[in-house]
C-alpha positions as CSV (number, residue, x, y, z in Angstrom):
1,M,13.7,6.1,-15.3
2,A,10.4,4.4,-14.6
3,E,7.6,6.7,-13.8
4,A,6.3,6.6,-10.2
5,T,2.8,5.2,-9.8
6,M,0.3,5.5,-7.0
7,E,1.1,1.9,-6.1
8,D,4.7,2.7,-5.5
9,P,5.2,2.5,-1.7
10,A,8.3,4.7,-1.9
11,Q,6.5,7.5,-3.8
12,L,7.0,10.9,-2.3
13,W,4.8,13.9,-2.7
14,P,6.4,17.3,-3.5
15,P,7.2,19.4,-0.4
16,P,4.1,19.8,1.7
17,V,2.7,23.0,0.3
18,G,-0.5,22.2,2.2
19,T,1.3,23.1,5.4
20,Y,1.6,26.7,4.3
21,A,-2.2,26.8,3.4
22,E,-3.0,25.3,6.8
23,E,-0.8,27.7,8.8
24,Q,-2.0,30.7,6.9
25,G,-5.7,29.7,7.1
26,L,-6.1,30.0,3.3
27,F,-9.1,27.7,3.2
28,Q,-11.0,29.8,5.7
29,I,-10.1,33.0,3.9
30,L,-11.4,31.7,0.6
31,Q,-14.5,30.3,2.2
32,N,-15.2,33.6,3.9
33,M,-14.7,35.6,0.7
34,L,-17.1,33.3,-1.2
35,E,-19.8,33.9,1.5
36,E,-19.3,37.7,1.2
37,L,-19.5,37.5,-2.6
38,L,-22.9,35.7,-2.3
39,I,-24.2,38.2,0.2
40,H,-23.1,41.4,-1.6
41,K,-23.1,40.2,-5.3
42,P,-20.7,43.0,-6.4
43,D,-20.4,44.0,-10.0
44,D,-16.7,43.7,-9.8
45,P,-15.9,40.6,-7.7
46,I,-12.1,41.0,-8.0
47,E,-12.1,44.6,-6.7
48,F,-14.5,43.5,-4.0
49,M,-12.3,40.7,-2.8
50,I,-9.2,43.0,-2.8
51,N,-11.1,45.5,-0.6
52,H,-12.4,42.7,1.6
53,L,-8.9,41.5,2.3
54,K,-7.7,45.0,3.1
55,Q,-10.5,45.4,5.6
56,N,-9.3,42.4,7.6
57,N,-12.7,41.8,9.1
58,D,-13.0,38.0,8.9
59,D,-13.1,37.8,12.7
60,A,-16.2,39.9,13.0
61,P,-19.1,38.0,14.8
62,K,-22.1,36.7,12.8
63,I,-24.5,35.4,15.5
64,C,-28.2,34.6,15.5
65,I,-30.2,34.7,18.8
66,L,-33.4,32.6,18.5
67,G,-36.0,31.4,20.9
68,P,-39.7,31.6,21.9
69,P,-41.4,34.8,23.1
70,A,-40.1,36.1,26.5
71,S,-37.1,33.8,26.4
72,G,-34.7,36.8,26.7
73,K,-33.6,37.2,23.1
74,T,-33.5,41.0,23.2
75,T,-31.5,41.0,26.5
76,V,-29.0,38.6,25.2
77,A,-28.7,40.3,21.8
78,M,-28.2,43.7,23.3
79,W,-25.6,42.5,25.7
80,L,-23.6,40.7,23.0
81,S,-23.9,43.8,20.8
82,K,-22.3,45.9,23.6
83,H,-19.8,43.3,24.5
84,F,-18.5,42.8,20.9
85,D,-19.3,46.4,19.7
86,A,-21.3,44.6,17.0
87,I,-24.5,45.7,15.2
88,R,-27.8,44.4,16.7
89,V,-30.3,43.7,14.0
90,S,-33.9,42.9,14.9
91,Q,-37.4,43.4,13.4
92,E,-37.8,46.5,15.6
93,T,-34.5,48.1,14.6
94,L,-35.2,47.3,10.9
95,L,-38.6,49.0,11.1
96,F,-38.0,52.0,13.3
97,N,-34.2,52.7,13.5
98,E,-33.2,52.3,9.9
99,T,-33.5,54.2,6.6
100,L,-33.4,51.3,4.2
101,A,-34.9,51.2,0.8
102,L,-37.6,48.6,1.9
103,T,-38.4,50.1,5.3
104,E,-41.4,52.0,4.2
105,E,-42.8,49.0,2.4
106,A,-42.5,46.9,5.5
107,K,-44.0,49.7,7.7
108,A,-47.0,49.8,5.4
109,Y,-47.8,46.2,6.2
110,K,-47.4,46.9,9.9
111,E,-49.8,49.9,9.8
112,K,-52.4,47.8,8.2
113,N,-51.9,45.1,10.8
114,Q,-50.9,42.7,8.1
115,K,-48.1,40.1,8.4
116,I,-44.9,41.2,6.8
117,P,-43.9,38.6,4.1
118,S,-40.8,36.5,4.8
119,A,-39.2,37.6,1.6
120,L,-39.5,41.2,2.5
121,W,-37.9,40.5,5.9
122,A,-35.1,38.6,4.3
123,N,-34.4,41.4,1.8
124,L,-34.4,44.0,4.6
125,I,-31.9,41.9,6.5
126,Q,-29.7,41.3,3.4
127,E,-29.7,45.1,2.8
128,R,-28.8,45.9,6.4
129,L,-26.0,43.4,6.6
130,S,-24.5,44.8,3.5
131,N,-23.9,48.2,5.2
132,V,-20.3,49.0,6.1
133,D,-20.9,49.0,9.9
134,C,-22.1,45.3,9.8
135,I,-19.2,44.4,7.5
136,K,-16.6,45.9,9.8
137,Q,-18.1,45.3,13.2
138,G,-20.1,42.1,12.7
139,W,-23.8,41.6,13.6
140,I,-26.1,40.0,16.1
141,L,-29.4,39.0,14.4
142,E,-32.2,38.7,16.9
143,G,-35.4,36.6,16.4
144,F,-34.8,35.7,12.8
145,P,-35.2,33.3,11.1
146,E,-38.5,32.2,12.6
147,N,-39.1,29.2,10.3
148,Q,-37.6,27.0,7.6
149,E,-38.7,29.3,4.7
150,Q,-36.9,32.3,6.3
151,A,-33.8,30.3,7.0
152,W,-33.6,29.1,3.4
153,M,-34.0,32.7,2.2
154,L,-31.1,33.8,4.3
155,Q,-29.0,31.0,2.9
156,S,-30.0,32.0,-0.7
157,F,-28.6,35.4,0.0
158,G,-25.4,33.9,1.3
159,I,-26.1,34.8,4.9
160,F,-24.7,32.0,7.1
161,P,-24.4,32.7,10.9
162,R,-21.3,31.3,12.5
163,H,-23.1,30.7,15.8
164,V,-26.8,30.2,16.5
165,V,-28.0,30.4,20.1
166,M,-31.4,28.8,20.8
167,L,-32.9,29.9,24.1
168,Y,-35.5,27.7,25.7
169,A,-37.8,27.6,28.8
170,S,-41.1,25.9,29.7
171,D,-44.3,27.6,28.4
172,T,-45.4,28.2,32.0
173,V,-42.3,30.2,32.7
174,L,-42.5,32.1,29.5
175,I,-46.1,33.1,30.0
176,E,-45.3,34.3,33.5
177,R,-42.3,36.3,32.3
178,N,-44.4,37.9,29.6
179,S,-47.0,39.3,32.1
180,G,-44.3,41.3,33.8
181,K,-42.3,42.3,30.8
182,R,-41.6,46.1,30.4
183,L,-39.8,48.0,27.6
184,D,-37.7,51.1,27.8
185,P,-38.8,53.0,24.6
186,L,-35.7,55.1,24.7
187,T,-33.1,52.4,24.8
188,Q,-35.2,49.4,23.7
189,E,-33.9,47.5,26.8
190,V,-36.3,44.9,28.3
191,Y,-37.0,44.8,32.1
192,H,-39.3,42.7,34.3
193,T,-41.5,43.8,37.2
194,T,-40.3,40.9,39.3
195,F,-37.0,39.6,38.0
196,D,-35.2,42.6,36.6
197,W,-36.6,46.0,37.8
198,P,-34.4,49.0,37.0
199,S,-32.9,50.9,39.9
200,D,-33.0,54.3,38.1
201,P,-36.3,56.1,38.9
202,L,-36.2,57.9,35.5
203,V,-36.0,54.6,33.7
204,Q,-38.9,53.2,35.8
205,E,-41.1,56.1,34.9
206,R,-40.7,55.7,31.1
207,L,-41.2,51.9,31.0
208,V,-44.1,50.7,29.0
209,K,-45.9,47.4,28.5
210,P,-45.2,46.0,25.0
211,E,-48.1,45.9,22.6
212,D,-49.9,42.6,21.5
213,L,-48.4,40.5,24.3
214,S,-51.5,39.3,26.1
215,E,-51.4,35.8,27.5
216,Q,-53.6,34.6,24.6
217,E,-51.3,36.2,22.1
218,V,-48.2,34.7,23.7
219,S,-49.8,31.3,23.8
220,K,-50.6,31.6,20.1
221,K,-47.0,32.6,19.3
222,L,-45.6,29.8,21.4
223,L,-47.7,27.3,19.5
224,E,-46.4,28.6,16.2
225,Y,-42.8,28.6,17.6
226,H,-43.0,24.9,18.6
227,R,-44.4,24.0,15.2
228,N,-41.5,25.7,13.4
229,F,-38.6,25.1,15.8
230,P,-37.6,21.6,14.7
231,E,-37.1,22.7,11.0
232,V,-35.0,25.6,12.0
233,F,-33.0,23.4,14.4
234,Q,-32.3,20.9,11.6
235,I,-30.9,23.6,9.3
236,Y,-28.5,25.1,11.9
237,Q,-27.8,22.1,14.0
238,K,-24.0,22.1,13.2
239,V,-23.6,25.7,14.5
240,L,-26.4,25.8,17.1
241,K,-26.4,25.5,20.8
242,S,-29.5,25.3,23.0
243,I,-29.3,27.3,26.3
244,N,-31.7,27.1,29.2
245,A,-33.2,30.6,29.7
246,D,-34.8,29.7,33.0
247,Q,-31.8,30.6,35.1
248,P,-30.2,33.8,36.4
249,S,-29.4,36.2,33.5
250,V,-25.8,36.3,34.4
251,D,-25.6,32.5,33.9
252,V,-27.4,32.7,30.6
253,L,-25.1,35.4,29.3
254,S,-22.0,33.5,30.5
255,Q,-23.0,30.3,28.7
256,V,-23.9,32.3,25.5
257,L,-20.6,34.1,25.6
258,T,-18.6,30.9,26.1
259,Y,-20.4,29.3,23.1
260,V,-20.0,32.2,20.6
261,Q,-16.3,32.4,21.5
262,T,-15.7,28.7,20.5
263,R,-14.8,27.6,17.1
264,H,-16.4,24.9,15.1
265,R,-14.5,22.1,13.4
266,S,-13.1,23.5,10.2
267,A,-13.8,21.8,6.9
268,A,-10.3,22.7,5.8
269,P,-7.9,19.9,4.8
270,F,-5.9,19.0,7.8
271,T,-3.1,16.6,8.7
272,P,-2.1,16.4,12.3
273,R,1.6,16.5,13.1
274,I,2.5,15.7,16.8
275,I,5.8,15.2,18.6
276,F,6.3,13.4,21.9
277,C,9.5,14.1,23.9
278,G,10.4,12.6,27.3
279,P,13.0,10.6,29.2
280,P,13.4,6.8,28.5
281,G,10.6,4.8,30.2
282,S,8.1,7.7,30.2
283,G,5.6,5.9,27.9
284,K,6.1,7.9,24.7
285,S,5.9,4.9,22.4
286,L,2.7,3.6,24.1
287,Q,0.9,6.9,23.8
288,A,2.0,7.4,20.2
289,A,0.6,3.9,19.4
290,L,-2.7,4.8,21.2
291,I,-3.1,8.1,19.2
292,A,-2.2,6.4,16.0
293,Q,-4.7,3.5,16.6
294,K,-7.6,5.8,17.4
295,Y,-7.1,8.6,14.9
296,G,-5.4,6.8,12.0
297,V,-2.2,8.9,12.0
298,V,1.1,7.3,11.2
299,N,3.2,6.3,14.2
300,I,6.8,7.2,13.6
301,C,9.3,5.9,16.3
302,C,12.7,7.2,15.4
303,G,14.6,4.1,16.8
304,Q,12.3,1.7,14.9
305,L,12.6,3.7,11.7
306,L,16.4,3.4,11.9
307,K,16.2,-0.4,12.3
308,E,13.7,-0.7,9.4
309,A,16.0,1.3,7.1
310,V,18.9,-1.1,8.0
311,A,16.7,-4.2,7.5
312,D,15.4,-3.0,4.2
313,N,19.0,-2.4,2.9
314,T,18.1,1.1,1.6
315,N,20.9,3.5,0.6
316,L,20.5,5.4,3.9
317,G,20.2,2.1,5.7
318,E,23.6,1.0,4.5
319,L,25.1,4.3,5.9
320,I,23.2,3.8,9.2
321,K,24.1,0.1,9.7
322,P,27.7,0.5,11.0
323,Y,26.4,2.9,13.7
324,I,23.6,0.5,14.8
325,D,25.9,-2.6,14.7
326,N,28.5,-0.9,16.9
327,G,26.1,0.8,19.3
328,W,27.1,4.3,18.2
329,P,24.8,7.3,17.9
330,V,23.6,7.8,14.4
331,P,24.6,11.2,13.0
332,D,21.8,13.8,13.1
333,N,22.0,14.5,9.4
334,L,21.3,10.9,8.6
335,V,18.4,10.7,11.0
336,V,16.9,14.0,9.7
337,E,17.2,12.8,6.1
338,L,15.5,9.5,6.9
339,L,12.7,11.3,8.8
340,T,12.3,13.8,5.9
341,Q,11.8,10.9,3.5
342,R,9.4,9.1,5.7
343,L,7.3,12.2,6.6
344,S,7.1,13.2,3.0
345,S,5.5,9.9,2.0
346,L,2.0,9.9,0.7
347,E,0.7,8.1,3.8
348,C,2.1,10.8,6.2
349,L,1.0,13.7,4.1
350,T,-2.5,12.3,3.8
351,D,-3.1,10.9,7.4
352,G,-0.6,13.0,9.5
353,W,1.9,11.6,12.0
354,V,3.0,11.3,15.6
355,L,6.8,11.3,16.1
356,S,8.5,9.9,19.3
357,G,12.1,9.6,20.2
358,F,13.3,12.6,18.2
359,P,14.4,15.4,18.7
360,R,16.5,14.8,21.8
361,D,18.3,18.1,21.9
362,I,18.0,21.6,20.5
363,E,20.4,21.0,17.6
364,Q,18.2,18.2,16.4
365,A,15.1,20.3,16.8
366,E,16.7,23.1,14.7
367,K,17.6,20.6,12.0
368,L,14.0,19.4,11.9
369,Q,12.7,22.9,11.6
370,K,15.2,23.7,8.8
371,S,13.9,20.6,7.0
372,Q,10.3,21.9,7.3
373,I,9.3,19.1,9.8
374,N,7.2,21.1,12.2
375,P,4.4,20.1,14.6
376,N,0.9,21.7,14.1
377,S,-0.1,24.5,16.4
378,R,-3.3,24.2,18.4
379,W,-5.0,27.2,16.8
380,K,-6.7,29.8,18.9
381,G,-8.7,32.8,17.7
382,R,-7.0,36.1,17.3
383,S,-8.2,38.4,20.0
384,D,-9.4,41.8,19.2
385,E,-8.7,44.3,22.0
386,R,-12.0,45.9,21.2
387,W,-14.2,42.9,22.1
388,Q,-12.0,39.9,22.7
389,Y,-13.8,37.8,20.2
390,R,-12.2,34.5,19.4
391,A,-12.9,33.8,15.8
392,P,-12.3,30.4,14.2
393,W,-11.1,31.9,11.0
394,A,-8.8,34.5,12.4
395,M,-5.9,32.3,13.3
396,E,-2.8,33.0,15.3
397,E,-0.4,30.5,16.6
398,G,-1.3,28.9,19.9
399,K,0.0,25.8,21.8
400,K,2.3,23.6,19.7
401,R,1.4,19.9,19.4
402,V,4.6,19.0,21.3
403,F,4.2,17.0,24.5
404,F,6.9,16.7,27.1
405,F,6.5,13.6,29.4
406,N,7.5,14.1,33.0
407,L,7.9,11.5,35.8
408,P,10.1,11.0,38.8
409,Y,13.5,9.4,38.6
410,E,12.4,6.5,40.9
411,S,9.5,5.7,38.6
412,I,11.8,5.6,35.6
413,M,14.2,3.2,37.3
414,E,11.3,1.0,38.4
415,R,9.8,0.8,35.0
416,L,13.1,0.2,33.1
417,S,15.4,-1.8,35.4
418,Q,12.8,-4.5,36.0
419,R,12.0,-5.1,32.3
420,R,12.8,-8.6,31.0
421,T,12.5,-10.3,27.6
422,D,11.8,-13.9,26.7
423,P,14.5,-14.8,24.2
424,I,12.4,-17.6,22.7
425,T,9.1,-15.8,22.1
426,G,10.3,-12.2,22.2
427,Q,7.5,-11.4,24.8
428,R,8.3,-8.6,27.2
429,Y,7.6,-8.8,31.0
430,H,8.1,-6.7,34.1
431,T,9.1,-8.3,37.4
432,T,6.6,-6.2,39.3
433,F,3.8,-5.1,36.9
434,R,3.8,-8.0,34.5
435,P,5.6,-11.0,35.9
436,A,6.2,-14.2,33.8
437,P,3.2,-16.6,34.0
438,T,5.3,-19.7,34.8
439,P,8.6,-20.5,36.6
440,E,9.9,-22.0,33.3
441,I,9.5,-18.7,31.5
442,Q,10.8,-16.8,34.5
443,A,14.0,-18.8,34.5
444,R,14.9,-18.0,30.9
445,L,14.1,-14.2,30.9
446,R,17.0,-11.9,30.0
447,Q,17.6,-8.2,30.7
448,N,18.6,-5.8,27.9
449,P,21.9,-4.2,28.8
450,R,20.3,-0.8,28.1
451,D,18.0,-1.5,31.1
452,Q,20.8,-2.0,33.6
453,E,20.7,0.8,36.2
454,E,24.1,2.3,35.3
455,N,23.1,2.6,31.6
456,I,19.7,4.0,32.5
457,E,21.5,6.7,34.6
458,K,23.7,7.6,31.6
459,R,20.7,8.0,29.3
460,L,18.8,10.0,31.9
461,E,21.8,12.3,32.4
462,T,22.0,13.0,28.7
463,Y,18.2,13.7,28.5
464,Y,18.1,16.1,31.5
465,R,21.2,17.9,30.2
466,N,19.4,18.7,26.9
467,V,15.8,19.0,27.9
468,K,15.8,22.6,29.2
469,D,17.0,24.0,25.9
470,L,14.5,21.8,24.0
471,E,11.7,23.0,26.2
472,E,12.7,26.6,25.5
473,F,12.7,25.9,21.7
474,Y,9.2,24.4,21.9
475,E,8.1,27.0,24.5
476,E,4.3,26.6,23.7
477,A,4.4,22.8,24.3
478,F,2.2,20.8,26.6
479,Y,3.5,19.0,29.7
480,V,2.3,15.6,30.7
481,N,2.3,13.9,34.1
482,A,3.4,10.5,32.8
483,D,3.5,8.9,36.3
484,Q,-0.2,7.8,36.0
485,D,-2.2,5.0,34.5
486,P,-1.5,5.0,30.7
487,Y,-5.1,5.6,29.9
488,V,-5.3,8.6,32.2
489,V,-2.3,10.0,30.4
490,F,-3.9,9.3,27.0
491,E,-7.1,11.1,28.0
492,F,-5.1,14.2,28.9
493,I,-3.2,14.1,25.7
494,E,-6.4,13.6,23.7
495,S,-8.1,16.5,25.5
496,C,-5.3,18.8,24.3
497,I,-5.8,17.8,20.6
498,I,-9.3,16.5,20.2
499,K,-11.1,19.6,19.1
500,P,-8.9,20.4,16.1
501,L,-8.2,16.7,15.4
502,P,-11.1,14.8,13.7
503,C,-11.4,11.1,13.8
504,R,-10.1,9.3,10.7
505,K,-13.6,8.5,9.4
506,F,-14.4,12.3,9.3
507,R,-11.1,13.7,8.2
508,H,-11.5,13.1,4.5
509,L,-15.2,14.1,4.1
């Protein structure tokens, strides 16, 4: 037997083992373990990885809160720390609340009014993040890194925040905020004489003005911040979001929370698998073509696939031909076998696919599932009851990429019963929406018997008889109002899949 080659169009890959890796999030697990190995540098990497997997802490937050002086970093970091039950790490906590090996060395610089070296800060942070509470609960790193050198040092230690929040406001606003800033030495919470004064008299009495925050000192720090900001932004731009701090704190916190609960596009290998279900005339084929054209996935129309198998005189095509010629339904086992062959091709496994026209009932859907032909899920982060953190690498099954197209009976009849075909050119027309351009063409148009009203009614009766069970089978599906402009429908479908579905030009990077 001749050996299959890459040029062989009929070549099939082995069963799609990549589907298992995708569904179980193996790429994210391995990536996360590599990060942890770089941070902790254990003497026994194998034992460390085993313990890491047992801890099941991959969904713990890793967040940096950055911004200029008086932008609200401490307020945001403390709020997130409470909300997520995560560990807040700042220069103040490292110097005064910790008993780390390097703490005394850092304090010595502070007592001499000398600048603490970036390398020392980075080592302190690396040591703190290696503690078991940060590993289990996650961390909120406040005000660090301040420059490119510090960011590179964190990366050299394998410390990669999953979300970076960059607060910003005008210098005028920041200087004004600074003048009224007050600190609670007991809780380290920050208040303001004008914007955020505590209601508790006991808290009011113990508030103090932070040291070294004169207007001149703040102006100096702002100048330094603006000089370093572009380089830090460049390093973290893929995981960074800038948020305007010059708005009510509740709005700032809401925007920060929304961002840190989102997931970034995964670098994991990914092939989309989408199913469109709906009555005849609902626009499934058109939407499948639009998705395929924009995202480079393979468009699989079940009816067209059957015709191609017959035209190509394949072994399956010869078995299917009598059914097609006599207008009989093709047995499900033949259809599923044909689909399995097509969807196991190199093209479909590499680029993904969108399937329309099948399944039409629950028996067909079960046969697809048994043949390992399953749509992707739209992944959502696993929620932890403790802090409801949606982590991109803690996956659980969400909405299936199955779309049910819905539209009224009258619209279906209008769409299908008025379709006509030019027998000479094969061009399709519609007596209302796309009439023939000339009387000569109009006179020779023909109607497909399938588009006669009595036949449409039979097809609709079959569809509605089976669709309820099919909807229950794909209970996490999306529902599409197909009685709209096709491009409005497309935008809705795209909005349901766009975040996890990269464009073709990005998918293989």
